[in-house]
mmCIF file of the C-alpha atoms, coordinates in Angstrom:
data_MODEL
# 
_entry.id   MODEL 
# 
loop_
_atom_site.group_PDB 
_atom_site.id 
_atom_site.type_symbol 
_atom_site.label_atom_id 
_atom_site.label_alt_id 
_atom_site.label_comp_id 
_atom_site.label_asym_id 
_atom_site.label_entity_id 
_atom_site.label_seq_id 
_atom_site.pdbx_PDB_ins_code 
_atom_site.Cartn_x 
_atom_site.Cartn_y 
_atom_site.Cartn_z 
_atom_site.occupancy 
_atom_site.B_iso_or_equiv 
_atom_site.pdbx_formal_charge 
_atom_site.auth_seq_id 
_atom_site.auth_comp_id 
_atom_site.auth_asym_id 
_atom_site.auth_atom_id 
_atom_site.pdbx_PDB_model_num 
ATOM 1   C CA . MET A 1 1   ? -2.503  92.769  221.557 1.00 0.00 ? 1   MET A CA 1 
ATOM 2   C CA . SER A 1 2   ? -3.301  89.754  219.415 1.00 0.00 ? 2   SER A CA 1 
ATOM 3   C CA . ALA A 1 3   ? -0.418  87.887  217.780 1.00 0.00 ? 3   ALA A CA 1 
ATOM 4   C CA . ASN A 1 4   ? -2.255  87.987  214.451 1.00 0.00 ? 4   ASN A CA 1 
ATOM 5   C CA . THR A 1 5   ? -2.316  91.778  214.358 1.00 0.00 ? 5   THR A CA 1 
ATOM 6   C CA . ARG A 1 6   ? -1.005  93.034  211.055 1.00 0.00 ? 6   ARG A CA 1 
ATOM 7   C CA . HIS A 1 7   ? 1.655   95.742  211.152 1.00 0.00 ? 7   HIS A CA 1 
ATOM 8   C CA . ALA A 1 8   ? 2.479   97.867  208.110 1.00 0.00 ? 8   ALA A CA 1 
ATOM 9   C CA . LEU A 1 9   ? 6.197   98.307  207.484 1.00 0.00 ? 9   LEU A CA 1 
ATOM 10  C CA . SER A 1 10  ? 7.592   101.655 206.445 1.00 0.00 ? 10  SER A CA 1 
ATOM 11  C CA . LEU A 1 11  ? 10.276  102.113 203.807 1.00 0.00 ? 11  LEU A CA 1 
ATOM 12  C CA . ASN A 1 12  ? 12.861  102.592 206.549 1.00 0.00 ? 12  ASN A CA 1 
ATOM 13  C CA . ASP A 1 13  ? 11.810  99.294  208.185 1.00 0.00 ? 13  ASP A CA 1 
ATOM 14  C CA . LYS A 1 14  ? 12.142  97.432  204.889 1.00 0.00 ? 14  LYS A CA 1 
ATOM 15  C CA . LEU A 1 15  ? 15.623  98.844  204.309 1.00 0.00 ? 15  LEU A CA 1 
ATOM 16  C CA . ASP A 1 16  ? 16.617  97.815  207.825 1.00 0.00 ? 16  ASP A CA 1 
ATOM 17  C CA . ILE A 1 17  ? 15.364  94.260  207.177 1.00 0.00 ? 17  ILE A CA 1 
ATOM 18  C CA . LEU A 1 18  ? 17.362  94.080  203.952 1.00 0.00 ? 18  LEU A CA 1 
ATOM 19  C CA . ARG A 1 19  ? 20.533  95.229  205.726 1.00 0.00 ? 19  ARG A CA 1 
ATOM 20  C CA . LYS A 1 20  ? 20.096  92.658  208.486 1.00 0.00 ? 20  LYS A CA 1 
ATOM 21  C CA . TYR A 1 21  ? 19.315  89.942  205.940 1.00 0.00 ? 21  TYR A CA 1 
ATOM 22  C CA . ASP A 1 22  ? 22.567  90.655  204.082 1.00 0.00 ? 22  ASP A CA 1 
ATOM 23  C CA . GLN A 1 23  ? 24.530  90.290  207.340 1.00 0.00 ? 23  GLN A CA 1 
ATOM 24  C CA . LEU A 1 24  ? 23.114  86.817  208.035 1.00 0.00 ? 24  LEU A CA 1 
ATOM 25  C CA . LEU A 1 25  ? 24.868  83.662  207.001 1.00 0.00 ? 25  LEU A CA 1 
ATOM 26  C CA . LYS A 1 26  ? 23.522  81.697  204.045 1.00 0.00 ? 26  LYS A CA 1 
ATOM 27  C CA . MET A 1 27  ? 20.279  80.048  205.117 1.00 0.00 ? 27  MET A CA 1 
ATOM 28  C CA . GLY A 1 28  ? 16.740  79.487  203.926 1.00 0.00 ? 28  GLY A CA 1 
ATOM 29  C CA . GLN A 1 29  ? 14.079  82.172  204.009 1.00 0.00 ? 29  GLN A CA 1 
ATOM 30  C CA . ARG A 1 30  ? 12.205  80.355  206.788 1.00 0.00 ? 30  ARG A CA 1 
ATOM 31  C CA . ASP A 1 31  ? 15.196  80.419  209.163 1.00 0.00 ? 31  ASP A CA 1 
ATOM 32  C CA . ALA A 1 32  ? 16.042  84.007  208.158 1.00 0.00 ? 32  ALA A CA 1 
ATOM 33  C CA . ALA A 1 33  ? 12.474  85.100  208.870 1.00 0.00 ? 33  ALA A CA 1 
ATOM 34  C CA . VAL A 1 34  ? 12.696  83.564  212.358 1.00 0.00 ? 34  VAL A CA 1 
ATOM 35  C CA . ARG A 1 35  ? 15.960  85.418  213.013 1.00 0.00 ? 35  ARG A CA 1 
ATOM 36  C CA . LEU A 1 36  ? 14.454  88.717  211.811 1.00 0.00 ? 36  LEU A CA 1 
ATOM 37  C CA . ASN A 1 37  ? 11.213  88.131  213.761 1.00 0.00 ? 37  ASN A CA 1 
ATOM 38  C CA . ILE A 1 38  ? 8.957   88.464  210.718 1.00 0.00 ? 38  ILE A CA 1 
ATOM 39  C CA . SER A 1 39  ? 6.877   86.020  208.711 1.00 0.00 ? 39  SER A CA 1 
ATOM 40  C CA . GLN A 1 40  ? 8.321   84.181  205.742 1.00 0.00 ? 40  GLN A CA 1 
ATOM 41  C CA . SER A 1 41  ? 5.753   85.684  203.355 1.00 0.00 ? 41  SER A CA 1 
ATOM 42  C CA . VAL A 1 42  ? 6.722   89.221  204.369 1.00 0.00 ? 42  VAL A CA 1 
ATOM 43  C CA . LEU A 1 43  ? 10.427  88.466  203.907 1.00 0.00 ? 43  LEU A CA 1 
ATOM 44  C CA . GLY A 1 44  ? 9.796   86.890  200.510 1.00 0.00 ? 44  GLY A CA 1 
ATOM 45  C CA . ARG A 1 45  ? 7.767   89.903  199.376 1.00 0.00 ? 45  ARG A CA 1 
ATOM 46  C CA . ILE A 1 46  ? 10.478  92.321  200.524 1.00 0.00 ? 46  ILE A CA 1 
ATOM 47  C CA . LEU A 1 47  ? 13.203  90.348  198.738 1.00 0.00 ? 47  LEU A CA 1 
ATOM 48  C CA . LYS A 1 48  ? 11.084  90.162  195.587 1.00 0.00 ? 48  LYS A CA 1 
ATOM 49  C CA . ASN A 1 49  ? 10.572  93.941  195.574 1.00 0.00 ? 49  ASN A CA 1 
ATOM 50  C CA . ARG A 1 50  ? 14.114  94.744  196.735 1.00 0.00 ? 50  ARG A CA 1 
ATOM 51  C CA . GLU A 1 51  ? 15.037  96.671  193.596 1.00 0.00 ? 51  GLU A CA 1 
ATOM 52  C CA . ASP A 1 52  ? 11.938  98.873  193.819 1.00 0.00 ? 52  ASP A CA 1 
ATOM 53  C CA . ILE A 1 53  ? 12.497  99.535  197.544 1.00 0.00 ? 53  ILE A CA 1 
ATOM 54  C CA . GLU A 1 54  ? 16.113  100.617 197.038 1.00 0.00 ? 54  GLU A CA 1 
ATOM 55  C CA . CYS A 1 55  ? 15.126  102.718 194.013 1.00 0.00 ? 55  CYS A CA 1 
ATOM 56  C CA . GLU A 1 56  ? 12.467  104.555 196.054 1.00 0.00 ? 56  GLU A CA 1 
ATOM 57  C CA . ALA A 1 57  ? 15.045  105.276 198.750 1.00 0.00 ? 57  ALA A CA 1 
ATOM 58  C CA . LEU A 1 58  ? 17.447  106.740 196.181 1.00 0.00 ? 58  LEU A CA 1 
ATOM 59  C CA . GLN A 1 59  ? 14.665  108.859 194.663 1.00 0.00 ? 59  GLN A CA 1 
ATOM 60  C CA . ASN A 1 60  ? 14.251  110.732 197.947 1.00 0.00 ? 60  ASN A CA 1 
ATOM 61  C CA . GLU A 1 61  ? 10.999  109.006 198.855 1.00 0.00 ? 61  GLU A CA 1 
ATOM 62  C CA . SER A 1 62  ? 9.679   109.444 202.379 1.00 0.00 ? 62  SER A CA 1 
ATOM 63  C CA . GLN A 1 63  ? 11.163  106.604 204.439 1.00 0.00 ? 63  GLN A CA 1 
ATOM 64  C CA . SER A 1 64  ? 8.483   106.937 207.123 1.00 0.00 ? 64  SER A CA 1 
ATOM 65  C CA . ARG A 1 65  ? 5.698   106.162 204.628 1.00 0.00 ? 65  ARG A CA 1 
ATOM 66  C CA . LYS A 1 66  ? 4.058   102.791 205.159 1.00 0.00 ? 66  LYS A CA 1 
ATOM 67  C CA . ARG A 1 67  ? 1.831   102.570 202.098 1.00 0.00 ? 67  ARG A CA 1 
ATOM 68  C CA . LYS A 1 68  ? 2.410   103.926 198.628 1.00 0.00 ? 68  LYS A CA 1 
ATOM 69  C CA . ARG A 1 69  ? -0.706  105.652 197.403 1.00 0.00 ? 69  ARG A CA 1 
ATOM 70  C CA . CYS A 1 70  ? -0.709  106.321 193.672 1.00 0.00 ? 70  CYS A CA 1 
ATOM 71  C CA . GLY A 1 71  ? -2.898  108.751 191.794 1.00 0.00 ? 71  GLY A CA 1 
ATOM 72  C CA . LYS A 1 72  ? -5.517  107.847 189.236 1.00 0.00 ? 72  LYS A CA 1 
ATOM 73  C CA . ASP A 1 73  ? -3.106  108.425 186.344 1.00 0.00 ? 73  ASP A CA 1 
ATOM 74  C CA . ASP A 1 74  ? 0.456   107.171 186.795 1.00 0.00 ? 74  ASP A CA 1 
ATOM 75  C CA . THR A 1 75  ? 1.667   108.935 183.629 1.00 0.00 ? 75  THR A CA 1 
ATOM 76  C CA . VAL A 1 76  ? 0.549   112.343 184.865 1.00 0.00 ? 76  VAL A CA 1 
ATOM 77  C CA . GLU A 1 77  ? 1.926   111.625 188.353 1.00 0.00 ? 77  GLU A CA 1 
ATOM 78  C CA . ARG A 1 78  ? 5.377   110.733 187.022 1.00 0.00 ? 78  ARG A CA 1 
ATOM 79  C CA . ALA A 1 79  ? 5.454   113.738 184.693 1.00 0.00 ? 79  ALA A CA 1 
ATOM 80  C CA . LEU A 1 80  ? 4.425   116.037 187.536 1.00 0.00 ? 80  LEU A CA 1 
ATOM 81  C CA . LYS A 1 81  ? 7.140   114.671 189.804 1.00 0.00 ? 81  LYS A CA 1 
ATOM 82  C CA . GLU A 1 82  ? 9.844   115.007 187.124 1.00 0.00 ? 82  GLU A CA 1 
ATOM 83  C CA . TRP A 1 83  ? 8.753   118.597 186.480 1.00 0.00 ? 83  TRP A CA 1 
ATOM 84  C CA . PHE A 1 84  ? 8.825   119.369 190.217 1.00 0.00 ? 84  PHE A CA 1 
ATOM 85  C CA . VAL A 1 85  ? 12.355  117.970 190.627 1.00 0.00 ? 85  VAL A CA 1 
ATOM 86  C CA . LYS A 1 86  ? 13.634  120.019 187.661 1.00 0.00 ? 86  LYS A CA 1 
ATOM 87  C CA . VAL A 1 87  ? 12.025  123.188 188.988 1.00 0.00 ? 87  VAL A CA 1 
ATOM 88  C CA . ARG A 1 88  ? 13.411  122.668 192.501 1.00 0.00 ? 88  ARG A CA 1 
ATOM 89  C CA . ASN A 1 89  ? 16.900  122.065 191.087 1.00 0.00 ? 89  ASN A CA 1 
ATOM 90  C CA . LYS A 1 90  ? 16.691  125.642 189.789 1.00 0.00 ? 90  LYS A CA 1 
ATOM 91  C CA . ASP A 1 91  ? 15.703  126.779 193.305 1.00 0.00 ? 91  ASP A CA 1 
ATOM 92  C CA . ALA A 1 92  ? 12.302  127.993 192.091 1.00 0.00 ? 92  ALA A CA 1 
ATOM 93  C CA . ARG A 1 93  ? 9.315   128.186 194.417 1.00 0.00 ? 93  ARG A CA 1 
ATOM 94  C CA . VAL A 1 94  ? 6.344   125.897 193.758 1.00 0.00 ? 94  VAL A CA 1 
ATOM 95  C CA . SER A 1 95  ? 3.045   126.424 195.567 1.00 0.00 ? 95  SER A CA 1 
ATOM 96  C CA . GLY A 1 96  ? -0.255  124.560 195.535 1.00 0.00 ? 96  GLY A CA 1 
ATOM 97  C CA . PRO A 1 97  ? -1.879  126.700 192.796 1.00 0.00 ? 97  PRO A CA 1 
ATOM 98  C CA . CYS A 1 98  ? 1.203   126.137 190.596 1.00 0.00 ? 98  CYS A CA 1 
ATOM 99  C CA . PHE A 1 99  ? 0.773   122.385 190.984 1.00 0.00 ? 99  PHE A CA 1 
ATOM 100 C CA . ALA A 1 100 ? -2.940  122.562 190.205 1.00 0.00 ? 100 ALA A CA 1 
ATOM 101 C CA . LYS A 1 101 ? -2.427  124.721 187.097 1.00 0.00 ? 101 LYS A CA 1 
ATOM 102 C CA . LYS A 1 102 ? 0.360   122.500 185.736 1.00 0.00 ? 102 LYS A CA 1 
ATOM 103 C CA . LEU A 1 103 ? -1.697  119.369 186.370 1.00 0.00 ? 103 LEU A CA 1 
ATOM 104 C CA . LYS A 1 104 ? -4.759  120.776 184.614 1.00 0.00 ? 104 LYS A CA 1 
ATOM 105 C CA . ASN A 1 105 ? -2.688  121.861 181.597 1.00 0.00 ? 105 ASN A CA 1 
ATOM 106 C CA . TRP A 1 106 ? -1.269  118.353 181.196 1.00 0.00 ? 106 TRP A CA 1 
ATOM 107 C CA . GLN A 1 107 ? -4.673  116.744 181.630 1.00 0.00 ? 107 GLN A CA 1 
ATOM 108 C CA . LYS A 1 108 ? -6.089  119.030 178.960 1.00 0.00 ? 108 LYS A CA 1 
ATOM 109 C CA . LYS A 1 109 ? -3.140  118.379 176.621 1.00 0.00 ? 109 LYS A CA 1 
ATOM 110 C CA . TRP A 1 110 ? -3.370  114.593 176.960 1.00 0.00 ? 110 TRP A CA 1 
ATOM 111 C CA . GLY A 1 111 ? -7.167  114.446 177.008 1.00 0.00 ? 111 GLY A CA 1 
ATOM 112 C CA . ARG A 1 112 ? -7.416  113.249 180.624 1.00 0.00 ? 112 ARG A CA 1 
ATOM 113 C CA . LEU A 1 113 ? -9.946  115.825 181.869 1.00 0.00 ? 113 LEU A CA 1 
ATOM 114 C CA . THR A 1 114 ? -13.006 114.457 183.635 1.00 0.00 ? 114 THR A CA 1 
ATOM 115 C CA . SER A 1 115 ? -16.521 115.293 182.495 1.00 0.00 ? 115 SER A CA 1 
ATOM 116 C CA . LYS A 1 116 ? -16.922 117.675 185.438 1.00 0.00 ? 116 LYS A CA 1 
ATOM 117 C CA . GLN A 1 117 ? -13.714 119.538 184.554 1.00 0.00 ? 117 GLN A CA 1 
ATOM 118 C CA . GLN A 1 118 ? -14.730 119.804 180.888 1.00 0.00 ? 118 GLN A CA 1 
ATOM 119 C CA . LYS A 1 119 ? -18.055 121.387 181.867 1.00 0.00 ? 119 LYS A CA 1 
ATOM 120 C CA . GLY A 1 120 ? -16.294 123.863 184.121 1.00 0.00 ? 120 GLY A CA 1 
ATOM 121 C CA . GLY A 1 121 ? -17.617 122.374 187.344 1.00 0.00 ? 121 GLY A CA 1 
ATOM 122 C CA . SER A 1 122 ? -21.330 122.553 186.506 1.00 0.00 ? 122 SER A CA 1 
ATOM 123 C CA . ILE A 1 123 ? -23.494 120.010 188.350 1.00 0.00 ? 123 ILE A CA 1 
ATOM 124 C CA . GLY A 1 124 ? -26.421 118.225 186.710 1.00 0.00 ? 124 GLY A CA 1 
ATOM 125 C CA . GLY A 1 125 ? -26.004 120.088 183.435 1.00 0.00 ? 125 GLY A CA 1 
ATOM 126 C CA . LYS A 1 126 ? -28.550 122.749 184.428 1.00 0.00 ? 126 LYS A CA 1 
ATOM 127 C CA . LYS A 1 127 ? -28.542 125.973 182.480 1.00 0.00 ? 127 LYS A CA 1 
ATOM 128 C CA . GLU A 1 128 ? -28.483 129.140 184.512 1.00 0.00 ? 128 GLU A CA 1 
ATOM 129 C CA . LYS A 1 129 ? -31.037 131.821 183.782 1.00 0.00 ? 129 LYS A CA 1 
ATOM 130 C CA . THR A 1 130 ? -29.641 134.996 182.317 1.00 0.00 ? 130 THR A CA 1 
ATOM 131 C CA . PHE A 1 131 ? -31.016 138.463 182.953 1.00 0.00 ? 131 PHE A CA 1 
ATOM 132 C CA . VAL A 1 132 ? -30.332 141.383 180.664 1.00 0.00 ? 132 VAL A CA 1 
ATOM 133 C CA . SER A 1 133 ? -28.810 144.155 182.698 1.00 0.00 ? 133 SER A CA 1 
ATOM 134 C CA . LYS A 1 134 ? -26.264 146.869 182.016 1.00 0.00 ? 134 LYS A CA 1 
ATOM 135 C CA . LYS A 1 135 ? -25.427 147.462 185.656 1.00 0.00 ? 135 LYS A CA 1 
ATOM 136 C CA . CYS A 1 136 ? -21.887 146.544 186.602 1.00 0.00 ? 136 CYS A CA 1 
ATOM 137 C CA . THR A 1 137 ? -19.621 146.777 189.596 1.00 0.00 ? 137 THR A CA 1 
ATOM 138 C CA . GLU A 1 138 ? -16.035 147.918 189.394 1.00 0.00 ? 138 GLU A CA 1 
ATOM 139 C CA . ASN A 1 139 ? -13.242 148.278 191.864 1.00 0.00 ? 139 ASN A CA 1 
ATOM 140 C CA . LYS A 1 140 ? -9.524  148.989 191.877 1.00 0.00 ? 140 LYS A CA 1 
ATOM 141 C CA . THR A 1 141 ? -6.893  146.813 193.471 1.00 0.00 ? 141 THR A CA 1 
ATOM 142 C CA . GLY A 1 142 ? -3.135  146.456 193.563 1.00 0.00 ? 142 GLY A CA 1 
ATOM 143 C CA . LEU A 1 143 ? -1.210  143.645 191.873 1.00 0.00 ? 143 LEU A CA 1 
ATOM 144 C CA . TYR A 1 144 ? 2.399   142.690 192.578 1.00 0.00 ? 144 TYR A CA 1 
ATOM 145 C CA . LEU A 1 145 ? 3.110   141.483 189.075 1.00 0.00 ? 145 LEU A CA 1 
ATOM 146 C CA . ARG A 1 146 ? 6.620   140.157 189.770 1.00 0.00 ? 146 ARG A CA 1 
ATOM 147 C CA . ALA A 1 147 ? 5.914   138.598 193.150 1.00 0.00 ? 147 ALA A CA 1 
ATOM 148 C CA . ILE A 1 148 ? 6.837   134.958 193.754 1.00 0.00 ? 148 ILE A CA 1 
ATOM 149 C CA . PRO A 1 149 ? 5.066   132.540 196.134 1.00 0.00 ? 149 PRO A CA 1 
ATOM 150 C CA . GLU A 1 150 ? 5.896   133.081 199.793 1.00 0.00 ? 150 GLU A CA 1 
ATOM 151 C CA . HIS A 1 151 ? 5.942   129.339 200.521 1.00 0.00 ? 151 HIS A CA 1 
ATOM 152 C CA . THR A 1 152 ? 7.084   126.359 198.490 1.00 0.00 ? 152 THR A CA 1 
ATOM 153 C CA . TYR A 1 153 ? 6.970   122.576 198.494 1.00 0.00 ? 153 TYR A CA 1 
ATOM 154 C CA . VAL A 1 154 ? 10.316  120.829 198.900 1.00 0.00 ? 154 VAL A CA 1 
ATOM 155 C CA . LEU A 1 155 ? 11.614  117.277 198.783 1.00 0.00 ? 155 LEU A CA 1 
ATOM 156 C CA . GLN A 1 156 ? 12.392  115.453 201.998 1.00 0.00 ? 156 GLN A CA 1 
ATOM 157 C CA . ASN A 1 157 ? 16.108  116.287 202.127 1.00 0.00 ? 157 ASN A CA 1 
ATOM 158 C CA . ASP A 1 158 ? 15.805  119.615 200.319 1.00 0.00 ? 158 ASP A CA 1 
ATOM 159 C CA . LYS A 1 159 ? 16.009  123.057 201.908 1.00 0.00 ? 159 LYS A CA 1 
ATOM 160 C CA . ALA A 1 160 ? 14.450  126.257 200.621 1.00 0.00 ? 160 ALA A CA 1 
ATOM 161 C CA . LYS A 1 161 ? 16.500  129.444 200.537 1.00 0.00 ? 161 LYS A CA 1 
ATOM 162 C CA . GLY A 1 162 ? 15.137  132.785 201.591 1.00 0.00 ? 162 GLY A CA 1 
ATOM 163 C CA . THR A 1 163 ? 14.691  135.479 198.945 1.00 0.00 ? 163 THR A CA 1 
ATOM 164 C CA . LYS A 1 164 ? 13.754  139.132 198.789 1.00 0.00 ? 164 LYS A CA 1 
ATOM 165 C CA . TYR A 1 165 ? 10.304  139.902 197.466 1.00 0.00 ? 165 TYR A CA 1 
ATOM 166 C CA . CYS A 1 166 ? 9.874   142.216 194.494 1.00 0.00 ? 166 CYS A CA 1 
ATOM 167 C CA . LYS A 1 167 ? 7.362   144.926 195.389 1.00 0.00 ? 167 LYS A CA 1 
ATOM 168 C CA . GLU A 1 168 ? 6.827   146.295 191.898 1.00 0.00 ? 168 GLU A CA 1 
ATOM 169 C CA . ARG A 1 169 ? 3.118   147.072 191.842 1.00 0.00 ? 169 ARG A CA 1 
ATOM 170 C CA . ILE A 1 170 ? 0.497   148.150 189.333 1.00 0.00 ? 170 ILE A CA 1 
ATOM 171 C CA . THR A 1 171 ? -3.121  149.211 189.804 1.00 0.00 ? 171 THR A CA 1 
ATOM 172 C CA . ILE A 1 172 ? -5.770  147.230 187.956 1.00 0.00 ? 172 ILE A CA 1 
ATOM 173 C CA . LEU A 1 173 ? -9.491  147.804 187.489 1.00 0.00 ? 173 LEU A CA 1 
ATOM 174 C CA . CYS A 1 174 ? -11.839 144.832 187.930 1.00 0.00 ? 174 CYS A CA 1 
ATOM 175 C CA . CYS A 1 175 ? -15.321 144.984 186.461 1.00 0.00 ? 175 CYS A CA 1 
ATOM 176 C CA . ALA A 1 176 ? -18.215 142.491 186.444 1.00 0.00 ? 176 ALA A CA 1 
ATOM 177 C CA . THR A 1 177 ? -21.904 142.719 185.524 1.00 0.00 ? 177 THR A CA 1 
ATOM 178 C CA . MET A 1 178 ? -24.881 141.447 187.501 1.00 0.00 ? 178 MET A CA 1 
ATOM 179 C CA . THR A 1 179 ? -25.053 138.439 185.173 1.00 0.00 ? 179 THR A CA 1 
ATOM 180 C CA . GLU A 1 180 ? -21.617 137.340 186.407 1.00 0.00 ? 180 GLU A CA 1 
ATOM 181 C CA . GLU A 1 181 ? -19.983 138.396 183.168 1.00 0.00 ? 181 GLU A CA 1 
ATOM 182 C CA . LYS A 1 182 ? -16.396 139.347 183.909 1.00 0.00 ? 182 LYS A CA 1 
ATOM 183 C CA . LYS A 1 183 ? -14.741 142.026 181.841 1.00 0.00 ? 183 LYS A CA 1 
ATOM 184 C CA . LYS A 1 184 ? -11.079 142.098 180.922 1.00 0.00 ? 184 LYS A CA 1 
ATOM 185 C CA . LEU A 1 185 ? -8.793  143.605 183.516 1.00 0.00 ? 185 LEU A CA 1 
ATOM 186 C CA . LEU A 1 186 ? -7.714  147.163 182.846 1.00 0.00 ? 186 LEU A CA 1 
ATOM 187 C CA . VAL A 1 187 ? -4.377  148.540 183.969 1.00 0.00 ? 187 VAL A CA 1 
ATOM 188 C CA . VAL A 1 188 ? -4.447  152.020 185.471 1.00 0.00 ? 188 VAL A CA 1 
ATOM 189 C CA . GLY A 1 189 ? -1.237  153.580 184.183 1.00 0.00 ? 189 GLY A CA 1 
ATOM 190 C CA . LYS A 1 190 ? 0.891   156.295 185.687 1.00 0.00 ? 190 LYS A CA 1 
ATOM 191 C CA . SER A 1 191 ? 0.645   159.905 184.630 1.00 0.00 ? 191 SER A CA 1 
ATOM 192 C CA . LYS A 1 192 ? 3.393   161.355 182.453 1.00 0.00 ? 192 LYS A CA 1 
ATOM 193 C CA . GLN A 1 193 ? 3.273   164.536 184.510 1.00 0.00 ? 193 GLN A CA 1 
ATOM 194 C CA . PRO A 1 194 ? 2.538   163.728 188.176 1.00 0.00 ? 194 PRO A CA 1 
ATOM 195 C CA . HIS A 1 195 ? 1.033   166.493 190.308 1.00 0.00 ? 195 HIS A CA 1 
ATOM 196 C CA . CYS A 1 196 ? 4.058   166.562 192.587 1.00 0.00 ? 196 CYS A CA 1 
ATOM 197 C CA . PHE A 1 197 ? 6.235   167.601 189.589 1.00 0.00 ? 197 PHE A CA 1 
ATOM 198 C CA . LYS A 1 198 ? 3.723   170.025 188.166 1.00 0.00 ? 198 LYS A CA 1 
ATOM 199 C CA . ARG A 1 199 ? 5.945   173.129 188.279 1.00 0.00 ? 199 ARG A CA 1 
ATOM 200 C CA . VAL A 1 200 ? 9.297   171.388 188.024 1.00 0.00 ? 200 VAL A CA 1 
ATOM 201 C CA . LYS A 1 201 ? 10.957  171.986 184.669 1.00 0.00 ? 201 LYS A CA 1 
ATOM 202 C CA . ALA A 1 202 ? 14.217  170.121 185.255 1.00 0.00 ? 202 ALA A CA 1 
ATOM 203 C CA . LEU A 1 203 ? 15.463  167.713 187.919 1.00 0.00 ? 203 LEU A CA 1 
ATOM 204 C CA . ALA A 1 204 ? 18.855  168.181 189.533 1.00 0.00 ? 204 ALA A CA 1 
ATOM 205 C CA . CYS A 1 205 ? 21.334  165.429 188.644 1.00 0.00 ? 205 CYS A CA 1 
# 
């Protein structure tokens, strides 16, 4: 392997270098870099960003990460992370769709939606042809209205607790036309007098 090969240091490696540097006697950065077997420029950059490195370690950042990749909007990223930490402190489950919905709500609130998101994902701005038709398709399905996500995202040192799932269920009716027009969902309620209690006048206590 060539001696000029560049190696990316993880957060754990940088913390280890800082600990070893503190244990050295007072000397210049050039001599300290030779002792630590790294270049002087790398040592100077680590010492310059020491506060940020230690802050990331305290904020439960992944210590095996070598490069910090930021999103397109730092404000939204920070707000999303703060919201996630608060929700996890309450031991609530957060799944991928929850993240996506929260992110889209903030982007819409702060006016950060892209042109594609504002158009609803349409490509090229083409208008779809509409056909007049009264035919529609409907189907019934079950919905666990109080169910929580089965899986959740957690922080590095966090652990998720197991919970019992609520199986309270309702029946809903989905309906859509041939022109892809979706109707409002209808809830199929329960009968006041079920067939199994048709001839029962009073229930025993």
